N, CA, C and O atoms as CSV, one atom per row, in Angstrom:
chain,resi,resn,atom,element,x,y,z
A,1,MET,N,N,62.955,44.017,60.394
A,1,MET,CA,C,63.546,43.368,61.549
A,1,MET,C,C,64.310,42.128,61.071
A,1,MET,O,O,63.767,41.305,60.333
A,2,TYR,N,N,65.539,42.003,61.484
A,2,TYR,CA,C,66.385,40.898,61.069
A,2,TYR,C,C,66.446,39.832,62.163
A,2,TYR,O,O,66.321,40.126,63.352
A,3,LEU,N,N,66.640,38.594,61.728
A,3,LEU,CA,C,66.870,37.516,62.683
A,3,LEU,C,C,68.269,37.689,63.275
A,3,LEU,O,O,69.180,38.136,62.579
A,4,PRO,N,N,68.446,37.347,64.528
A,4,PRO,CA,C,69.798,37.422,65.102
A,4,PRO,C,C,70.743,36.487,64.344
A,4,PRO,O,O,70.310,35.435,63.874
A,5,PRO,N,N,72.010,36.845,64.217
A,5,PRO,CA,C,72.951,35.994,63.485
A,5,PRO,C,C,73.098,34.614,64.135
A,5,PRO,O,O,73.032,34.469,65.355
A,6,ASN,N,N,73.298,33.621,63.288
A,6,ASN,CA,C,73.568,32.237,63.711
A,6,ASN,C,C,72.452,31.626,64.542
A,6,ASN,O,O,72.723,30.779,65.394
A,7,THR,N,N,71.217,32.026,64.322
A,7,THR,CA,C,70.095,31.440,65.063
A,7,THR,C,C,69.130,30.691,64.156
A,7,THR,O,O,68.137,30.138,64.631
A,8,THR,N,N,69.405,30.666,62.872
A,8,THR,CA,C,68.486,30.030,61.938
A,8,THR,C,C,68.231,28.573,62.299
A,8,THR,O,O,67.083,28.129,62.312
A,9,SER,N,N,69.294,27.823,62.592
A,9,SER,CA,C,69.113,26.400,62.878
A,9,SER,C,C,68.354,26.168,64.179
A,9,SER,O,O,67.737,25.118,64.357
A,10,VAL,N,N,68.393,27.130,65.081
A,10,VAL,CA,C,67.638,27.006,66.329
A,10,VAL,C,C,66.181,27.378,66.101
A,10,VAL,O,O,65.275,26.733,66.628
A,11,LEU,N,N,65.963,28.431,65.304
A,11,LEU,CA,C,64.611,28.912,65.062
A,11,LEU,C,C,63.869,28.068,64.034
A,11,LEU,O,O,62.639,28.014,64.046
A,12,GLN,N,N,64.597,27.420,63.158
A,12,GLN,CA,C,63.988,26.604,62.104
A,12,GLN,C,C,64.570,25.194,62.169
A,12,GLN,O,O,65.556,24.912,61.489
A,13,PRO,N,N,63.990,24.309,62.962
A,13,PRO,CA,C,64.588,22.982,63.159
A,13,PRO,C,C,64.711,22.152,61.891
A,13,PRO,O,O,65.599,21.303,61.811
A,14,MET,N,N,63.864,22.362,60.907
A,14,MET,CA,C,63.981,21.579,59.676
A,14,MET,C,C,65.269,21.914,58.935
A,14,MET,O,O,65.725,21.138,58.096
A,15,ASP,N,N,65.853,23.065,59.242
A,15,ASP,CA,C,67.097,23.477,58.604
A,15,ASP,C,C,68.275,22.672,59.125
A,15,ASP,O,O,69.391,22.841,58.634
A,16,GLN,N,N,68.063,21.813,60.092
A,16,GLN,CA,C,69.155,21.091,60.728
A,16,GLN,C,C,69.533,19.797,60.012
A,16,GLN,O,O,70.276,18.993,60.575
A,17,GLY,N,N,69.068,19.575,58.839
A,17,GLY,CA,C,69.492,18.379,58.123
A,17,GLY,C,C,68.445,17.788,57.216
A,17,GLY,O,O,68.793,17.193,56.195
A,18,ALA,N,N,67.189,17.925,57.541
A,18,ALA,CA,C,66.144,17.301,56.738
A,18,ALA,C,C,66.070,17.919,55.348
A,18,ALA,O,O,65.863,17.206,54.366
A,19,ILE,N,N,66.232,19.214,55.254
A,19,ILE,CA,C,66.133,19.868,53.950
A,19,ILE,C,C,67.288,19.438,53.053
A,19,ILE,O,O,67.079,19.136,51.878
A,20,ALA,N,N,68.492,19.408,53.590
A,20,ALA,CA,C,69.650,18.988,52.794
A,20,ALA,C,C,69.515,17.530,52.364
A,20,ALA,O,O,69.825,17.186,51.224
A,21,THR,N,N,69.055,16.680,53.269
A,21,THR,CA,C,68.865,15.270,52.927
A,21,THR,C,C,67.793,15.123,51.851
A,21,THR,O,O,67.972,14.373,50.892
A,22,PHE,N,N,66.681,15.837,52.010
A,22,PHE,CA,C,65.609,15.790,51.015
A,22,PHE,C,C,66.112,16.244,49.651
A,22,PHE,O,O,65.852,15.583,48.645
A,23,LYS,N,N,66.827,17.357,49.604
A,23,LYS,CA,C,67.323,17.867,48.326
A,23,LYS,C,C,68.250,16.868,47.647
A,23,LYS,O,O,68.189,16.678,46.432
A,24,ALA,N,N,69.109,16.232,48.440
A,24,ALA,CA,C,70.028,15.240,47.884
A,24,ALA,C,C,69.254,14.054,47.309
A,24,ALA,O,O,69.553,13.586,46.211
A,25,CYS,N,N,68.263,13.574,48.051
A,25,CYS,CA,C,67.455,12.437,47.580
A,25,CYS,C,C,66.671,12.807,46.329
A,25,CYS,O,O,66.596,12.019,45.386
A,26,TYR,N,N,66.092,13.989,46.316
A,26,TYR,CA,C,65.327,14.468,45.166
A,26,TYR,C,C,66.221,14.557,43.931
A,26,TYR,O,O,65.835,14.116,42.849
A,27,LEU,N,N,67.401,15.120,44.091
A,27,LEU,CA,C,68.331,15.270,42.976
A,27,LEU,C,C,68.770,13.907,42.450
A,27,LEU,O,O,68.895,13.714,41.241
A,28,LYS,N,N,69.001,12.964,43.360
A,28,LYS,CA,C,69.389,11.613,42.959
A,28,LYS,C,C,68.276,10.960,42.137
A,28,LYS,O,O,68.552,10.324,41.120
A,29,ILE,N,N,67.037,11.109,42.563
A,29,ILE,CA,C,65.897,10.535,41.835
A,29,ILE,C,C,65.800,11.143,40.441
A,29,ILE,O,O,65.628,10.423,39.458
A,30,THR,N,N,65.911,12.460,40.353
A,30,THR,CA,C,65.782,13.143,39.063
A,30,THR,C,C,66.906,12.747,38.112
A,30,THR,O,O,66.655,12.489,36.935
A,31,PHE,N,N,68.141,12.695,38.605
A,31,PHE,CA,C,69.261,12.275,37.767
A,31,PHE,C,C,69.087,10.823,37.319
A,31,PHE,O,O,69.401,10.486,36.177
A,32,SER,N,N,68.591,9.967,38.208
A,32,SER,CA,C,68.372,8.559,37.843
A,32,SER,C,C,67.362,8.455,36.715
A,32,SER,O,O,67.538,7.651,35.800
A,33,GLN,N,N,66.313,9.253,36.767
A,33,GLN,CA,C,65.300,9.233,35.706
A,33,GLN,C,C,65.890,9.724,34.385
A,33,GLN,O,O,65.561,9.192,33.325
A,34,ALA,N,N,66.750,10.725,34.443
A,34,ALA,CA,C,67.387,11.227,33.228
A,34,ALA,C,C,68.278,10.154,32.609
A,34,ALA,O,O,68.317,10.002,31.388
A,35,ILE,N,N,68.985,9.418,33.444
A,35,ILE,CA,C,69.844,8.341,32.935
A,35,ILE,C,C,69.001,7.234,32.316
A,35,ILE,O,O,69.348,6.703,31.261
A,36,MET,N,N,67.888,6.883,32.974
A,36,MET,CA,C,67.002,5.862,32.396
A,36,MET,C,C,66.472,6.312,31.038
A,36,MET,O,O,66.341,5.499,30.123
A,37,ALA,N,N,66.169,7.595,30.903
A,37,ALA,CA,C,65.696,8.116,29.623
A,37,ALA,C,C,66.779,7.977,28.556
A,37,ALA,O,O,66.492,7.593,27.423
A,38,LEU,N,N,68.023,8.290,28.919
A,38,LEU,CA,C,69.121,8.146,27.965
A,38,LEU,C,C,69.324,6.690,27.562
A,38,LEU,O,O,69.612,6.393,26.403
A,39,GLU,N,N,69.171,5.778,28.532
A,39,GLU,CA,C,69.309,4.357,28.232
A,39,GLU,C,C,68.202,3.872,27.293
A,39,GLU,O,O,68.386,2.905,26.555
A,40,ASN,N,N,67.058,4.548,27.328
A,40,ASN,CA,C,65.945,4.218,26.433
A,40,ASN,C,C,66.010,5.030,25.145
A,40,ASN,O,O,65.014,5.174,24.437
A,41,GLU,N,N,67.200,5.557,24.853
A,41,GLU,CA,C,67.481,6.306,23.632
A,41,GLU,C,C,66.635,7.566,23.499
A,41,GLU,O,O,66.257,7.960,22.396
A,42,THR,N,N,66.347,8.181,24.617
A,42,THR,CA,C,65.690,9.480,24.628
A,42,THR,C,C,66.763,10.513,24.910
A,42,THR,O,O,67.616,10.310,25.775
A,43,SER,N,N,66.724,11.615,24.185
A,43,SER,CA,C,67.733,12.654,24.430
A,43,SER,C,C,67.432,13.366,25.751
A,43,SER,O,O,66.302,13.357,26.238
A,44,LEU,N,N,68.458,13.973,26.305
A,44,LEU,CA,C,68.286,14.714,27.550
A,44,LEU,C,C,67.340,15.895,27.345
A,44,LEU,O,O,66.550,16.231,28.226
A,45,LYS,N,N,67.430,16.513,26.185
A,45,LYS,CA,C,66.532,17.632,25.863
A,45,LYS,C,C,65.077,17.153,25.836
A,45,LYS,O,O,64.185,17.824,26.354
A,46,GLU,N,N,64.852,16.005,25.237
A,46,GLU,CA,C,63.488,15.451,25.181
A,46,GLU,C,C,63.004,15.067,26.580
A,46,GLU,O,O,61.835,15.265,26.910
A,47,PHE,N,N,63.914,14.513,27.408
A,47,PHE,CA,C,63.543,14.166,28.789
A,47,PHE,C,C,63.037,15.398,29.518
A,47,PHE,O,O,61.979,15.361,30.146
A,48,TRP,N,N,63.805,16.515,29.438
A,48,TRP,CA,C,63.406,17.726,30.154
A,48,TRP,C,C,62.154,18.354,29.570
A,48,TRP,O,O,61.376,18.972,30.297
A,49,SER,N,N,61.946,18.205,28.262
A,49,SER,CA,C,60.735,18.783,27.672
A,49,SER,C,C,59.484,18.022,28.112
A,49,SER,O,O,58.393,18.590,28.148
A,50,LYS,N,N,59.638,16.748,28.443
A,50,LYS,CA,C,58.496,15.945,28.918
A,50,LYS,C,C,58.355,15.955,30.436
A,50,LYS,O,O,57.366,15.456,30.973
A,51,TYR,N,N,59.330,16.516,31.119
A,51,TYR,CA,C,59.312,16.584,32.583
A,51,TYR,C,C,58.266,17.616,32.990
A,51,TYR,O,O,58.403,18.801,32.686
A,52,ASN,N,N,57.216,17.159,33.683
A,52,ASN,CA,C,56.108,18.058,33.994
A,52,ASN,C,C,55.861,18.146,35.496
A,52,ASN,O,O,56.584,17.550,36.294
A,53,MET,N,N,54.839,18.891,35.863
A,53,MET,CA,C,54.526,19.130,37.271
A,53,MET,C,C,54.184,17.821,37.995
A,53,MET,O,O,54.557,17.649,39.155
A,54,LEU,N,N,53.493,16.913,37.340
A,54,LEU,CA,C,53.153,15.638,37.973
A,54,LEU,C,C,54.417,14.857,38.325
A,54,LEU,O,O,54.535,14.314,39.424
A,55,GLN,N,N,55.357,14.804,37.385
A,55,GLN,CA,C,56.610,14.097,37.655
A,55,GLN,C,C,57.375,14.785,38.776
A,55,GLN,O,O,57.982,14.122,39.617
A,56,GLU,N,N,57.345,16.103,38.789
A,56,GLU,CA,C,57.996,16.881,39.838
A,56,GLU,C,C,57.422,16.522,41.209
A,56,GLU,O,O,58.168,16.304,42.164
A,57,ILE,N,N,56.113,16.464,41.297
A,57,ILE,CA,C,55.456,16.137,42.565
A,57,ILE,C,C,55.802,14.716,43.003
A,57,ILE,O,O,56.031,14.470,44.187
A,58,LYS,N,N,55.839,13.793,42.063
A,58,LYS,CA,C,56.213,12.411,42.393
A,58,LYS,C,C,57.654,12.351,42.904
A,58,LYS,O,O,57.949,11.610,43.841
A,59,ASN,N,N,58.551,13.127,42.293
A,59,ASN,CA,C,59.943,13.138,42.746
A,59,ASN,C,C,60.075,13.783,44.115
A,59,ASN,O,O,60.892,13.352,44.929
A,60,ILE,N,N,59.278,14.812,44.374
A,60,ILE,CA,C,59.289,15.429,45.697
A,60,ILE,C,C,58.830,14.423,46.745
A,60,ILE,O,O,59.440,14.297,47.807
A,61,ALA,N,N,57.748,13.707,46.436
A,61,ALA,CA,C,57.253,12.682,47.370
A,61,ALA,C,C,58.311,11.601,47.583
A,61,ALA,O,O,58.535,11.160,48.710
A,62,GLY,N,N,58.955,11.182,46.509
A,62,GLY,CA,C,60.000,10.167,46.621
A,62,GLY,C,C,61.189,10.652,47.433
A,62,GLY,O,O,61.774,9.891,48.203
A,63,GLY,N,N,61.545,11.913,47.260
A,63,GLY,CA,C,62.647,12.490,48.036
A,63,GLY,C,C,62.340,12.498,49.517
A,63,GLY,O,O,63.203,12.169,50.331
A,64,TRP,N,N,61.107,12.875,49.883
A,64,TRP,CA,C,60.738,12.885,51.307
A,64,TRP,C,C,60.658,11.477,51.878
A,64,TRP,O,O,60.964,11.265,53.052
A,65,GLN,N,N,60.249,10.510,51.057
A,65,GLN,CA,C,60.187,9.135,51.550
A,65,GLN,C,C,61.573,8.592,51.879
A,65,GLN,O,O,61.713,7.702,52.718
A,66,GLU,N,N,62.590,9.125,51.221
A,66,GLU,CA,C,63.956,8.651,51.469
A,66,GLU,C,C,64.621,9.324,52.674
A,66,GLU,O,O,65.699,8.903,53.095
A,67,VAL,N,N,63.996,10.358,53.230
A,67,VAL,CA,C,64.531,10.974,54.456
A,67,VAL,C,C,64.221,10.007,55.593
A,67,VAL,O,O,63.056,9.731,55.880
A,68,THR,N,N,65.242,9.503,56.225
A,68,THR,CA,C,65.077,8.427,57.201
A,68,THR,C,C,64.530,8.935,58.533
A,68,THR,O,O,64.713,10.102,58.882
A,69,PRO,N,N,63.864,8.061,59.268
A,69,PRO,CA,C,63.406,8.439,60.614
A,69,PRO,C,C,64.565,8.847,61.527
A,69,PRO,O,O,64.400,9.722,62.378
A,70,SER,N,N,65.730,8.224,61.360
A,70,SER,CA,C,66.871,8.604,62.210
A,70,SER,C,C,67.311,10.041,61.924
A,70,SER,O,O,67.752,10.746,62.832
A,71,CYS,N,N,67.194,10.475,60.673
A,71,CYS,CA,C,67.518,11.864,60.328
A,71,CYS,C,C,66.553,12.809,61.039
A,71,CYS,O,O,66.976,13.807,61.623
A,72,MET,N,N,65.276,12.502,60.992
A,72,MET,CA,C,64.275,13.352,61.642
A,72,MET,C,C,64.458,13.331,63.164
A,72,MET,O,O,64.321,14.364,63.818
A,73,SER,N,N,64.765,12.170,63.720
A,73,SER,CA,C,64.990,12.074,65.165
A,73,SER,C,C,66.165,12.942,65.589
A,73,SER,O,O,66.117,13.609,66.622
A,74,GLU,N,N,67.221,12.927,64.779
A,74,GLU,CA,C,68.408,13.719,65.113
A,74,GLU,C,C,68.089,15.209,65.135
A,74,GLU,O,O,68.618,15.946,65.967
A,75,ILE,N,N,67.243,15.646,64.241
A,75,ILE,CA,C,66.864,17.065,64.202
A,75,ILE,C,C,66.225,17.472,65.521
A,75,ILE,O,O,66.559,18.512,66.088
A,76,TRP,N,N,65.310,16.652,66.002
A,76,TRP,CA,C,64.600,17.009,67.231
A,76,TRP,C,C,65.463,16.784,68.464
A,76,TRP,O,O,65.277,17.460,69.475
A,77,LYS,N,N,66.404,15.846,68.399
A,77,LYS,CA,C,67.320,15.642,69.527
A,77,LYS,C,C,68.178,16.873,69.764
A,77,LYS,O,O,68.515,17.192,70.904
A,78,LYS,N,N,68.533,17.566,68.685
A,78,LYS,CA,C,69.348,18.767,68.829
A,78,LYS,C,C,68.596,19.863,69.581
A,78,LYS,O,O,69.207,20.750,70.178
A,79,LEU,N,N,67.276,19.792,69.545
A,79,LEU,CA,C,66.478,20.830,70.200
A,79,LEU,C,C,66.180,20.528,71.657
A,79,LEU,O,O,65.751,21.407,72.404
A,80,THR,N,N,66.406,19.287,72.062
A,80,THR,CA,C,66.141,18.934,73.454
A,80,THR,C,C,67.443,18.502,74.106
A,80,THR,O,O,68.098,17.571,73.637
A,81,LYS,N,N,67.812,19.162,75.164
A,81,LYS,CA,C,69.113,18.936,75.809
A,81,LYS,C,C,69.268,17.525,76.360
A,81,LYS,O,O,70.386,17.011,76.404
A,82,ARG,N,N,68.200,16.894,76.774
A,82,ARG,CA,C,68.348,15.586,77.412
A,82,ARG,C,C,68.801,14.499,76.449
A,82,ARG,O,O,69.251,13.443,76.893
A,83,PHE,N,N,68.697,14.727,75.144
A,83,PHE,CA,C,69.117,13.732,74.170
A,83,PHE,C,C,70.474,14.041,73.557
A,83,PHE,O,O,70.902,13.321,72.655
A,84,GLN,N,N,71.156,15.062,74.000
A,84,GLN,CA,C,72.371,15.504,73.335
A,84,GLN,C,C,73.565,14.582,73.516
A,84,GLN,O,O,74.555,14.741,72.802
A,85,GLU,N,N,73.523,13.638,74.423
A,85,GLU,CA,C,74.668,12.741,74.584
A,85,GLU,C,C,74.852,11.827,73.381
A,85,GLU,O,O,75.982,11.460,73.057
A,86,ASN,N,N,73.777,11.456,72.718
A,86,ASN,CA,C,73.842,10.516,71.609
A,86,ASN,C,C,74.093,11.262,70.304
A,86,ASN,O,O,73.176,11.870,69.752
A,87,THR,N,N,75.332,11.221,69.806
A,87,THR,CA,C,75.661,11.899,68.559
A,87,THR,C,C,75.870,10.918,67.412
A,87,THR,O,O,76.235,11.333,66.312
A,88,SER,N,N,75.648,9.643,67.642
A,88,SER,CA,C,75.900,8.655,66.591
A,88,SER,C,C,74.970,8.844,65.411
A,88,SER,O,O,75.392,8.664,64.269
A,89,SER,N,N,73.701,9.207,65.653
A,89,SER,CA,C,72.790,9.386,64.531
A,89,SER,C,C,73.136,10.634,63.728
A,89,SER,O,O,72.864,10.672,62.528
A,90,ALA,N,N,73.727,11.658,64.345
A,90,ALA,CA,C,74.167,12.847,63.602
A,90,ALA,C,C,75.268,12.458,62.631
A,90,ALA,O,O,75.277,12.901,61.483
A,91,ILE,N,N,76.192,11.632,63.090
A,91,ILE,CA,C,77.280,11.165,62.235
A,91,ILE,C,C,76.720,10.296,61.114
A,91,ILE,O,O,77.153,10.402,59.966
A,92,GLU,N,N,75.754,9.434,61.448
A,92,GLU,CA,C,75.123,8.593,60.434
A,92,GLU,C,C,74.438,9.436,59.374
A,92,GLU,O,O,74.514,9.116,58.188
A,93,ASN,N,N,73.765,10.518,59.785
A,93,ASN,CA,C,73.087,11.390,58.842
A,93,ASN,C,C,74.085,12.071,57.914
A,93,ASN,O,O,73.838,12.174,56.712
A,94,GLU,N,N,75.216,12.539,58.458
A,94,GLU,CA,C,76.243,13.157,57.622
A,94,GLU,C,C,76.807,12.148,56.628
A,94,GLU,O,O,77.026,12.482,55.464
A,95,ILE,N,N,77.043,10.921,57.075
A,95,ILE,CA,C,77.550,9.870,56.186
A,95,ILE,C,C,76.529,9.570,55.101
A,95,ILE,O,O,76.890,9.374,53.940
A,96,GLU,N,N,75.235,9.533,55.481
A,96,GLU,CA,C,74.172,9.264,54.518
A,96,GLU,C,C,74.147,10.340,53.428
A,96,GLU,O,O,74.035,10.018,52.246
A,97,ILE,N,N,74.250,11.607,53.816
A,97,ILE,CA,C,74.255,12.692,52.838
A,97,ILE,C,C,75.487,12.594,51.945
A,97,ILE,O,O,75.395,12.827,50.740
A,98,GLU,N,N,76.639,12.253,52.519
A,98,GLU,CA,C,77.859,12.095,51.724
A,98,GLU,C,C,77.700,10.971,50.705
A,98,GLU,O,O,78.122,11.111,49.557
A,99,GLN,N,N,77.092,9.852,51.119
A,99,GLN,CA,C,76.888,8.732,50.205
A,99,GLN,C,C,75.934,9.119,49.076
A,99,GLN,O,O,76.173,8.783,47.916
A,100,ILE,N,N,74.873,9.814,49.409
A,100,ILE,CA,C,73.927,10.252,48.385
A,100,ILE,C,C,74.605,11.236,47.437
A,100,ILE,O,O,74.401,11.174,46.225
A,101,THR,N,N,75.408,12.139,47.985
A,101,THR,CA,C,76.133,13.101,47.157
A,101,THR,C,C,77.069,12.379,46.194
A,101,THR,O,O,77.145,12.742,45.020
A,102,ASP,N,N,77.781,11.362,46.674
A,102,ASP,CA,C,78.659,10.575,45.806
A,102,ASP,C,C,77.853,9.908,44.687
A,102,ASP,O,O,78.297,9.871,43.540
A,103,GLN,N,N,76.677,9.387,45.020
A,103,GLN,CA,C,75.814,8.764,44.011
A,103,GLN,C,C,75.367,9.789,42.973
A,103,GLN,O,O,75.324,9.487,41.780
A,104,ILE,N,N,75.034,11.001,43.420
A,104,ILE,CA,C,74.600,12.050,42.496
A,104,ILE,C,C,75.741,12.428,41.556
A,104,ILE,O,O,75.517,12.630,40.363
A,105,VAL,N,N,76.955,12.527,42.079
A,105,VAL,CA,C,78.110,12.856,41.239
A,105,VAL,C,C,78.293,11.772,40.177
A,105,VAL,O,O,78.530,12.085,39.010
A,106,GLU,N,N,78.185,10.502,40.571
A,106,GLU,CA,C,78.303,9.405,39.609
A,106,GLU,C,C,77.214,9.498,38.538
A,106,GLU,O,O,77.483,9.310,37.351
A,107,LEU,N,N,75.978,9.790,38.967
A,107,LEU,CA,C,74.881,9.930,38.007
A,107,LEU,C,C,75.123,11.125,37.084
A,107,LEU,O,O,74.864,11.047,35.883
A,108,GLY,N,N,75.617,12.219,37.642
A,108,GLY,CA,C,75.922,13.393,36.833
A,108,GLY,C,C,76.988,13.106,35.796
A,108,GLY,O,O,76.904,13.586,34.666
A,109,GLN,N,N,77.990,12.324,36.172
A,109,GLN,CA,C,79.046,11.965,35.227
A,109,GLN,C,C,78.491,11.092,34.107
A,109,GLN,O,O,78.929,11.193,32.961
A,110,GLN,N,N,77.520,10.228,34.442
A,110,GLN,CA,C,76.881,9.419,33.405
A,110,GLN,C,C,76.086,10.288,32.439
A,110,GLN,O,O,75.888,9.924,31.280
A,111,LEU,N,N,75.631,11.446,32.931
A,111,LEU,CA,C,74.901,12.392,32.087
A,111,LEU,C,C,75.853,13.368,31.390
A,111,LEU,O,O,75.409,14.327,30.759
A,112,ASN,N,N,77.156,13.122,31.504
A,112,ASN,CA,C,78.197,13.981,30.936
A,112,ASN,C,C,78.148,15.393,31.501
A,112,ASN,O,O,78.442,16.362,30.801
A,113,LEU,N,N,77.776,15.502,32.768
A,113,LEU,CA,C,77.781,16.788,33.455
A,113,LEU,C,C,79.088,16.931,34.208
A,113,LEU,O,O,79.591,15.967,34.785
A,114,ASP,N,N,79.626,18.114,34.202
A,114,ASP,CA,C,80.878,18.384,34.916
A,114,ASP,C,C,80.528,18.790,36.346
A,114,ASP,O,O,80.493,19.977,36.671
A,115,VAL,N,N,80.266,17.790,37.204
A,115,VAL,CA,C,79.886,18.058,38.591
A,115,VAL,C,C,80.831,17.323,39.526
A,115,VAL,O,O,81.377,16.272,39.190
A,116,ASP,N,N,81.010,17.898,40.708
A,116,ASP,CA,C,81.761,17.221,41.756
A,116,ASP,C,C,80.991,17.385,43.065
A,116,ASP,O,O,79.931,18.010,43.097
A,117,ASN,N,N,81.527,16.825,44.126
A,117,ASN,CA,C,80.835,16.857,45.423
A,117,ASN,C,C,80.573,18.285,45.890
A,117,ASN,O,O,79.533,18.561,46.487
A,118,GLU,N,N,81.504,19.187,45.624
A,118,GLU,CA,C,81.327,20.575,46.051
A,118,GLU,C,C,80.132,21.218,45.344
A,118,GLU,O,O,79.364,21.957,45.960
A,119,ASP,N,N,79.980,20.931,44.038
A,119,ASP,CA,C,78.843,21.463,43.291
A,119,ASP,C,C,77.524,20.967,43.871
A,119,ASP,O,O,76.579,21.737,44.038
A,120,ILE,N,N,77.471,19.678,44.175
A,120,ILE,CA,C,76.239,19.094,44.715
A,120,ILE,C,C,75.966,19.647,46.104
A,120,ILE,O,O,74.817,19.945,46.430
A,121,ASN,N,N,76.994,19.790,46.926
A,121,ASN,CA,C,76.798,20.353,48.267
A,121,ASN,C,C,76.240,21.768,48.196
A,121,ASN,O,O,75.414,22.149,49.026
A,122,GLN,N,N,76.681,22.550,47.217
A,122,GLN,CA,C,76.142,23.898,47.053
A,122,GLN,C,C,74.668,23.856,46.662
A,122,GLN,O,O,73.889,24.716,47.073
A,123,LEU,N,N,74.288,22.861,45.871
A,123,LEU,CA,C,72.883,22.736,45.473
A,123,LEU,C,C,71.978,22.357,46.641
A,123,LEU,O,O,70.845,22.828,46.734
A,124,ILE,N,N,72.483,21.507,47.527
A,124,ILE,CA,C,71.600,21.005,48.585
A,124,ILE,C,C,71.683,21.794,49.874
A,124,ILE,O,O,70.828,21.626,50.744
A,125,GLU,N,N,72.692,22.659,50.030
A,125,GLU,CA,C,72.775,23.446,51.257
A,125,GLU,C,C,71.646,24.455,51.299
A,125,GLU,O,O,71.181,24.937,50.266
A,126,TYR,N,N,71.221,24.761,52.489
A,126,TYR,CA,C,70.123,25.700,52.707
A,126,TYR,C,C,70.655,26.822,53.570
A,126,TYR,O,O,70.552,26.783,54.796
A,127,ASP,N,N,71.225,27.824,52.919
A,127,ASP,CA,C,71.853,28.927,53.639
A,127,ASP,C,C,70.872,30.081,53.754
A,127,ASP,O,O,70.559,30.740,52.762
A,128,VAL,N,N,70.385,30.324,54.977
A,128,VAL,CA,C,69.395,31.375,55.187
A,128,VAL,C,C,69.861,32.361,56.240
A,128,VAL,O,O,69.035,32.989,56.903
A,129,ASP,N,N,71.164,32.510,56.406
A,129,ASP,CA,C,71.687,33.410,57.431
A,129,ASP,C,C,71.262,34.857,57.218
A,129,ASP,O,O,71.154,35.620,58.178
A,130,ASP,N,N,71.022,35.238,55.973
A,130,ASP,CA,C,70.711,36.640,55.684
A,130,ASP,C,C,69.215,36.894,55.511
A,130,ASP,O,O,68.827,37.978,55.076
A,131,LEU,N,N,68.376,35.928,55.838
A,131,LEU,CA,C,66.935,36.134,55.690
A,131,LEU,C,C,66.404,37.101,56.740
A,131,LEU,O,O,66.894,37.167,57.867
A,132,THR,N,N,65.393,37.840,56.329
A,132,THR,CA,C,64.700,38.718,57.265
A,132,THR,C,C,63.359,38.095,57.602
A,132,THR,O,O,62.969,37.093,57.003
A,133,ASN,N,N,62.662,38.672,58.542
A,133,ASN,CA,C,61.327,38.180,58.884
A,133,ASN,C,C,60.385,38.274,57.683
A,133,ASN,O,O,59.534,37.402,57.505
A,134,GLU,N,N,60.523,39.326,56.849
A,134,GLU,CA,C,59.662,39.456,55.676
A,134,GLU,C,C,59.883,38.302,54.705
A,134,GLU,O,O,58.937,37.844,54.064
A,135,ASP,N,N,61.129,37.823,54.589
A,135,ASP,CA,C,61.428,36.715,53.699
A,135,ASP,C,C,60.759,35.430,54.157
A,135,ASP,O,O,60.456,34.564,53.336
A,136,LEU,N,N,60.531,35.297,55.426
A,136,LEU,CA,C,59.950,34.072,55.972
A,136,LEU,C,C,58.428,34.043,55.892
A,136,LEU,O,O,57.821,32.987,56.067
A,137,LEU,N,N,57.816,35.171,55.635
A,137,LEU,CA,C,56.347,35.239,55.587
A,137,LEU,C,C,55.811,34.849,54.246
A,137,LEU,O,O,54.597,34.854,54.041
């Protein structure tokens, strides 16, 4: 059984921005740590070889801490019609993701990675239009 087309964001409210914001924040934290390692004369290969599950969990926690309350509020406002007049926080959330994406691109360039905003947007987007019910279980 397939989900109806274009209903993912309605059926899965977290898909409305929190996941993309979290991914952007997480990526920014990880790139920042890689740059700090390079500044401490550690090679990128050595940084990744020492990157373990504990560090991963800490970065995940840090990424979620950077998801703002206004981002979460906007997600739930989209689900309730009485709050739909206020779109300023939606615009703020988009600007916030754009700013984080710009920061990630700058960090990537410091790591000598060939990345641009489009590459980062592809990493943080959560495209689940083709998921089935089995995929969600």
